[in-house]
MIKEGU-229818 format. One record per residue (C-alpha): y, x, z; residue in one letter; residue number from 1. Coordinates in steps of 0.5 Angstrom, whole numbers. Each point is the difference from the previous one (the first is absolute). Layout:
! MIKEGU-229818
REC      y      x      z  code  pos
REC      Y      X      Z     a  NUM
...
***
This chain:
! MIKEGU-229818
REC      y      x      z  code  pos
REC    606     46    161     x    1
REC     -8      0      0     x    2
REC      1      2      8     x    3
REC      4     -6      1     x    4
REC     -4     -5     -4     x    5
REC     -6      3      3     x    6
REC     -2     -6      5     x    7
REC     -3     -6     -2     x    8
REC      6     -3      5     x    9
REC      5      3     -5     x   10
REC     -3     -2     -6     x   11
REC     -2     -7      2     x   12
REC      8     -1      3     x   13
REC      2      3     -7     x   14
REC     -4     -4     -4     x   15
REC      2     -7      4     x   16
REC      7      2      0     x   17
REC      0      2     -8     x   18
REC     -4     -7     -1     x   19
REC      5     -5      4     x   20
REC      6      4     -3     x   21
REC     -3     -1     -8     x   22
REC     -1     -7      2     x   23
REC      7     -1      3     x   24
REC      3      3     -5     x   25
REC     -3     -5     -6     x   26
REC      1     -5      5     x   27
REC      7      2      1     x   28
REC      1      0     -7     x   29
REC     -3     -6     -2     x   30
REC      5     -4      5     x   31
REC      6      4     -2     x   32
REC     -2     -3     -7     x   33
REC     -1     -7      2     x   34
REC      6      0      4     x   35
REC      4      2     -5     x   36
REC     -3     -5     -6     x   37
REC      1     -6      5     x   38
REC      7      2      2     x   39
REC      2      1     -8     x   40
REC     -3     -6     -2     x   41
REC      4     -4      6     x   42
REC      6      3     -3     x   43
REC     -2     -2     -7     x   44
REC     -1     -6      2     x   45
REC      7     -1      3     x   46
REC      3      3     -6     x   47
REC     -4     -5     -4     x   48
REC      3     -5      4     x   49
REC      7      1      0     x   50
REC     -1      2     -8     x   51
REC     -3     -7     -1     x   52
REC      6     -3      4     x   53
REC      5      3     -5     x   54
REC     -4     -2     -6     x   55
REC      0     -8      3     x   56
REC      7      1      0     x   57
REC      1      2     -7     x   58
REC     -5     -4     -2     x   59
REC      4     -6      3     x   60
REC      6      2     -4     x   61
REC      4      3      6     x   62
REC      5      5     -2     x   63
REC      0      7      1     x   64
REC      6      0      5     x   65
REC     -4     -5      4     x   66
REC     -6      3      1     x   67
REC     -2      0      8     x   68
REC     -5      6     -1     x   69
REC      6      5     -2     x   70
REC      3      0      7     x   71
REC     -5      6      1     x   72
REC     -2     -3      7     x   73
REC     -8      1     -3     x   74
REC      1      6     -4     x   75
REC      2      2     -6     x   76
REC      0     -5     -6     x   77
REC      1      2     -8     x   78
REC      1     -6     -6     x   79
REC     -2      4     -6     x   80
REC      1     -4     -7     x   81
REC     -2      2     -7     x   82
REC     -1      8     -1     x   83
REC      0      1      7     x   84
REC      7     -2      1     x   85
REC      3     -1      7     x   86
REC      3     -7      1     x   87
REC      0     -1      8     x   88
REC     -1      5      6     x   89
REC      0      0      7     x   90
REC      7      0      3     x   91
REC      1      8      3     x   92
REC     -5      2     -4     x   93
REC      2      8     -1     x   94
REC     -6      3     -3     x   95
REC     -7     -2     -2     x   96
REC     -6      3     -3     x   97
REC     -8     -3     -2     x   98
REC      2     -6     -4     x   99
REC      2      0     -7     x  100
REC      8      1      1     x  101
REC      3      5      4     x  102
REC      6     -4     -1     x  103
REC      3     -3      6     x  104
REC      7     -4     -3     x  105
REC     -2     -6     -5     x  106
REC      1      2     -8     x  107
REC      5     -5     -4     x  108
REC     -4     -6     -3     x  109
REC     -2      0     -8     x  110
REC     -2     -6     -3     x  111
REC     -7     -3      2     x  112
REC     -6      1     -4     x  113
REC     -3     -6     -3     x  114
REC     -5     -5      3     x  115
REC     -5      1     -5     x  116
REC     -6      2      5     x  117
REC     -3      3     -7     x  118
REC      5      6      0     x  119
REC     -2      2      7     x  120
REC     -4      7      0     x  121
REC     -8     -1      0     x  122
REC     -1      4      6     x  123
REC      5     -6      4     x  124
REC     -3     -6      3     x  125
REC      2     -6     -4     x  126
REC      4     -4      5     x  127
REC      4     -7     -1     x  128
REC      7     -1      2     x  129
REC      1      0      7     x  130
REC     -7      3      1     x  131
REC     -2      6      5     x  132
REC     -5      5     -2     x  133
REC     -6     -1      4     x  134
REC     -2      8      1     x  135
REC      5      5      3     x  136
REC      0      8     -1     x  137
REC      2      4      6     x  138
REC      2      7      0     x  139
REC      3      5      6     x  140
REC      7      3      0     x  141
REC      6      1      4     x  142
REC      7     -4      1     x  143
REC      7      2      3     x  144
REC      3     -6      3     x  145
REC      7      0      4     x  146
REC     -1      8      1     x  147
REC     -8     -1      3     x  148
REC     -5      3     -5     x  149
REC     -7     -3      1     x  150
REC     -7      0     -3     x  151
REC     -2     -7     -3     x  152
REC     -5     -3     -3     x  153
REC      2     -4     -6     x  154
REC     -3     -7     -4     x  155
REC      2     -2     -7     x  156
REC      0     -7     -2     x  157
REC      1     -2     -7     x  158
REC      4     -7     -1     x  159
REC      2     -4     -6     x  160
REC      6     -4      0     x  161
REC      3     -5     -4     x  162
REC      6      4     -2     x  163
REC      0      7      2     x  164
REC     -6      1     -3     x  165
REC     -6      4      3     x  166
REC      2      4      7     x  167
REC     -4      5      4     x  168
REC      1      0      8     x  169
REC     -1      6      4     x  170
REC      0     -1      8     x  171
REC     -1      5      5     x  172
REC     -3      0      7     x  173
REC      1      6      5     x  174
REC     -6      5      1     x  175
REC      4      3      6     x  176
REC     -5     -4      5     x  177
REC     -6      1     -4     x  178
REC      2      8     -1     x  179
REC      1      0      8     x  180
REC     -7     -3      2     x  181
REC     -3      5     -5     x  182
REC      3      5      4     x  183
REC     -1     -2      6     x  184
REC     -7     -1     -1     x  185
REC     -1      7     -3     x  186
REC      4      3      6     x  187
REC     -5     -4      5     x  188
REC     -6      3     -4     x  189
REC      3      7      0     x  190
REC      1      0      8     x  191
REC     -6     -4      2     x  192
REC     -5      3     -5     x  193
REC      0      7      3     x  194
REC      0     -3      7     x  195
REC     -6     -4     -2     x  196
REC     -4      6     -3     x  197
REC      2      3      7     x  198
REC     -3     -5      4     x  199
REC     -7      0     -5     x  200
REC      0      7      0     x  201
REC      0      1      8     x  202
REC     -5     -6      1     x  203
REC     -4      3     -5     x  204
REC      1      6      4     x  205
REC     -2     -2      6     x  206
REC     -5     -5     -2     x  207
REC     -4      5     -3     x  208
REC      1      5      6     x  209
REC     -3     -5      4     x  210
REC     -6     -2     -4     x  211
REC     -1      8     -2     x  212
REC      0      2      8     x  213
REC     -8     -2      0     x  214
REC     -1      5     -5     x  215
REC      4      5      3     x  216
REC     -4      0      6     x  217
REC     -6      0     -4     x  218
REC      2      6     -3     x  219
REC      2      4      6     x  220
REC     -6     -2      4     x  221
REC     -4      2     -6     x  222
REC      4      8      0     x  223
REC     -1      0      7     x  224
REC     -8     -1     -1     x  225
REC      0      5     -6     x  226
REC      4      5      5     x  227
REC     -5     -2      6     x  228
REC     -6      0     -4     x  229
REC     -2     -6      5     x  230
REC     -3     -5     -5     x  231
REC     -2     -4      7     x  232
REC      8     -3     -1     x  233
REC      2     -6     -4     x  234
REC      6     -2     -3     x  235
REC      3     -6      2     x  236
REC     -1     -7     -2     x  237
REC      6     -5     -1     x  238
REC     -1     -7      2     x  239
REC      1     -3     -6     x  240
REC     -4     -1     -6     x  241
REC      4      3     -6     x  242
REC     -2      6     -4     x  243
REC      2      5      5     x  244
REC     -4     -3      5     x  245
REC     -6      0     -4     x  246
REC      2      7     -3     x  247
REC     -1      2      8     x  248
REC     -6     -3      1     x  249
REC     -3      3     -6     x  250
REC      3      7      2     x  251
REC     -3     -1      7     x  252
REC     -8     -2     -4     x  253
REC      1      6     -4     x  254
REC      2      5      7     x  255
REC     -6     -3      3     x  256
REC     -5      1     -6     x  257
REC      4      7      0     x  258
REC     -2      1      7     x  259
REC     -8     -2     -1     x  260
REC      0      4     -6     x  261
REC      3      6      4     x  262
REC     -4     -1      6     x  263
REC     -7     -1     -4     x  264
REC      2      7     -4     x  265
REC      1      3      7     x  266
REC     -7     -2      3     x  267
REC     -3      1     -6     x  268
REC      2      8      0     x  269
REC     -2      0      7     x  270
REC     -6     -3     -1     x  271
REC     -2      4     -6     x  272
REC      2      6      4     x  273
REC     -5     -1      5     x  274
REC     -5     -2     -5     x  275
REC      0      6     -3     x  276
REC      1      5      6     x  277
REC     -7     -2      2     x  278
REC     -4      2     -6     x  279
REC      5      6     -1     x  280
REC     -1      2      7     x  281
REC     -8     -1      0     x  282
REC      0      4     -7     x  283
REC      4      6      3     x  284
REC     -4      0      7     x  285
REC     -6      1     -5     x  286
REC      2      5     -4     x  287
REC      3      4      6     x  288
REC     -7      0      3     x  289
REC     -3      1     -7     x  290
REC      4      7      1     x  291
REC     -2      2      5     x  292
REC     -6     -2      1     x  293
REC     -3     -1     -8     x  294
REC     -7     -2      3     x  295
REC      3     -6      4     x  296
REC      4     -3     -7     x  297
REC     -1     -7     -1     x  298
REC      0     -1     -7     x  299
REC     -2     -7      0     x  300
REC      6     -2      5     x  301
REC      4      4     -4     x  302
REC     -1     -4     -6     x  303
REC      0     -6      3     x  304
REC      7      1      3     x  305
REC      3      3     -7     x  306
REC     -2     -6     -4     x  307
REC      2     -5      6     x  308
REC      7      4     -1     x  309
REC      0     -1     -8     x  310
REC     -2     -8      1     x  311
REC      6     -1      5     x  312
REC      5      4     -4     x  313
REC     -3     -3     -6     x  314
REC      2     -7      3     x  315
REC      6      2      3     x  316
REC      2      2     -7     x  317
REC     -2     -7     -3     x  318
REC      4     -3      6     x  319
REC      6      4     -2     x  320
REC      0     -2     -7     x  321
REC     -1     -8      1     x  322
REC      6      1      6     x  323
REC      4      3     -6     x  324
REC      0     -6     -4     x  325
REC     -6      2     -5     x  326
REC     -1     -6     -5     x  327
REC     -8      0     -2     x  328
REC     -1      0     -7     x  329
REC     -2     -6     -4     x  330
REC     -7      2     -3     x  331
REC     -5     -6      0     x  332
REC     -5      1      6     x  333
REC     -7     -3      0     x  334
REC     -1     -1      8     x  335
REC     -7     -2     -1     x  336
REC     -2      7     -4     x  337
REC      5      3      5     x  338
REC     -4     -3      6     x  339
REC     -7      3     -2     x  340
REC      3      7     -1     x  341
REC      3      0      7     x  342
REC     -7     -3      2     x  343
REC     -4      5     -4     x  344
REC     -4      5      5     x  345
REC      2     -4      6     x  346
REC     -7     -2      5     x  347
REC      0     -7      1     x  348
REC      6     -3     -4     x  349
REC     -2     -6     -4     x  350
REC      6     -2     -6     x  351
REC      0     -7     -2     x  352
REC      6      0     -6     x  353
REC      2     -5     -6     x  354
REC      4      4     -5     x  355
REC      8     -1      2     x  356
REC      5      4     -3     x  357
REC      7      2      3     x  358
REC      6      5     -2     x  359
REC      1      6      5     x  360
REC     -2      7      1     x  361
REC     -8      1     -1     x  362
REC      1      6      5     x  363
REC      4     -3      5     x  364
REC     -5     -7      0     x  365
REC     -6      5      1     x  366
REC      3      3      5     x  367
REC      1     -7      4     x  368
REC     -8     -1     -1     x  369
REC     -2      6      2     x  370
REC      4      0      6     x  371
REC     -2     -8      2     x  372
REC     -8      3     -1     x  373
REC      2      6      4     x  374
REC      2     -5      5     x  375
REC     -5     -4      0     x  376
REC     -6      5      0     x  377
REC      3      3      7     x  378
REC      0     -7      3     x  379
REC     -6     -3     -3     x  380
REC     -7     -1      3     x  381
REC     -4      0     -6     x  382
REC      3     -4     -6     x  383
REC      7      1     -4     x  384
REC      1     -6     -5     x  385
REC      5      0     -6     x  386
REC      3     -6     -4     x  387
REC      4      0     -6     x  388
REC      2     -7     -2     x  389
REC      6     -5     -3     x  390
REC      4     -4      5     x  391
REC      5     -4     -5     x  392
REC      5      5     -2     x  393
REC     -2      6      4     x  394
REC     -6      5      0     x  395
REC     -4      0      7     x  396
REC     -4      6      3     x  397
REC     -3     -1      6     x  398
REC     -3      6      5     x  399
REC     -5     -3      5     x  400
REC     -4      3      5     x  401
REC     -5     -2      6     x  402
REC      4      4      5     x  403
REC      3     -2      6     x  404
REC      6     -2     -4     x  405
REC      8      1      2     x  406
REC      3     -4      6     x  407
REC      5     -6     -3     x  408
REC      5      4      4     x  409
REC     -1      7     -3     x  410
REC      0     -3     -7     x  411
REC      6      1     -3     x  412
REC      1      7      5     x  413
REC     -5      3     -4     x  414
REC      4      1     -6     x  415
REC      5      4      3     x  416
REC      0      8     -1     x  417
REC     -4      4      5     x  418
REC     -2     -6      4     x  419
REC     -8      1      2     x  420
REC     -3     -6      4     x  421
REC     -4      3      6     x  422
REC     -7      0     -4     x  423
REC      3      4     -5     x  424
REC      3      6      4     x  425
REC     -5      4      0     x  426
REC      1      7     -5     x  427
REC     -7     -1     -3     x  428
REC      1     -7     -2     x  429
REC      7     -2      0     x  430
REC      5      2     -5     x  431
REC      7      1      1     x  432
REC      2     -7     -1     x  433
REC      3      0     -6     x  434
REC     -6     -3     -5     x  435
REC      2     -7      2     x  436
REC      8      1      0     x  437
REC     -1      3     -7     x  438
REC     -4     -5     -3     x  439
REC      5     -6      2     x  440
REC      6      5     -2     x  441
REC     -4      0     -8     x  442
REC     -2     -7      1     x  443
REC      8     -2      1     x  444
REC      2      5     -6     x  445
REC     -4     -4     -4     x  446
REC      3     -6      2     x  447
REC     -6     -3      4     x  448
REC     -2      0      7     x  449
REC     -6      2      5     x  450
REC     -2     -3      6     x  451
REC     -5      1      5     x  452
REC     -5     -7      3     x  453
REC     -7     -1      3     x  454
REC     -5      1     -5     x  455
REC     -6     -5     -1     x  456
REC     -5      5      4     x  457
REC      5      1      6     x  458
REC      3      6     -2     x  459
REC      7      2     -4     x  460
REC      2     -3     -6     x  461
REC      5      4     -5     x  462
REC      3     -5     -5     x  463
REC      4      3     -6     x  464
REC      4     -5     -4     x  465
REC      3      3     -7     x  466
REC      4     -4     -5     x  467
REC     -5     -1     -7     x  468
REC      2      4     -6     x  469
***
């Protein structure tokens, strides 16, 4: 059963069919009840009309034998006197039920009661001589006339006569037509409702299938992309503006971001391997030469290569932690004090800072300032300036040098990993091309930005903006 209704299409079809079925059953029941009530009311009206016609003749003093309503053409009629005594009945009436008397033959008459209305029962309506009661009572029963038995709706009307006392007239209207109409409506519903439900289920199945076809195309393409590992492929986008089209567009955006991330990781691994290979090869060469000729050992060069290798490994480890989504702490950091600590011991660096506090990792923000100062000192002619101030609801840290600056076309490219401009490619002066990339990644993780511009002295100006604590 779970497998049968495991698809959205099957569940949607079942749900729509059940809702329509409940609605049809409720509507059908309401229609049948309303139809039965209306037809029963019409039968009661006809029966009351017949009973009042007979009561009018009785009020006028018409003898029982000359009552026009006793011919049985309009339905069975009974006239009851006191103590439910039958005094007149329709011709050919053989059997009756649903009235106060099941007799079909008149009983011998007795002396009429007095005309004093005070002797009437408390529950009876007080009537004048020749007056007909305004209210009628109704009941259901059956009668057999001339060998034919039918169901009837009976109406009872009381009339006060001059010489025969109070009489009660029962007249019936046949319910055959009403029963036939209700039965016909019920038959139509029993035949039509299943057909209608079948149509609803079929239409829902087809419409849902058509609506979900793009989803299946997206699923098939995603399965193919997973199998082929070709992230350059994209899922088809329907030419609509519905939820499925938005799903396809979002999926393609995710694939594009994933492709970019994977390509970035591949380049990162390739560049890291290249950068690590150089100092390792140099260090190995020096150690092999020293092993063969101890007198030729370049100890300073070996230490320099080892330090370079250590820094590169630390940078790669920090980038890996940043790529893994490591969140900075929420510690309170004084940028002015941090800038002074980073500039301490550096030649030609001046600091102009006002107290500004931000939330973040003191170690990572210190690494940003150190990388920016290393880059500035590498390209400065003589002076590097560090400024810390408020800028609205942001903290602004500027690191400027008096060097040649960064061309406008390269001011974004320098923040890519392992990117070094021509002037910074020497092994001695240029790093691995990770310092600025690390600085920007840390700034972004702290909710800030890091941009490059032209400084007041014509050199490079790096501006770090972070939200205030």
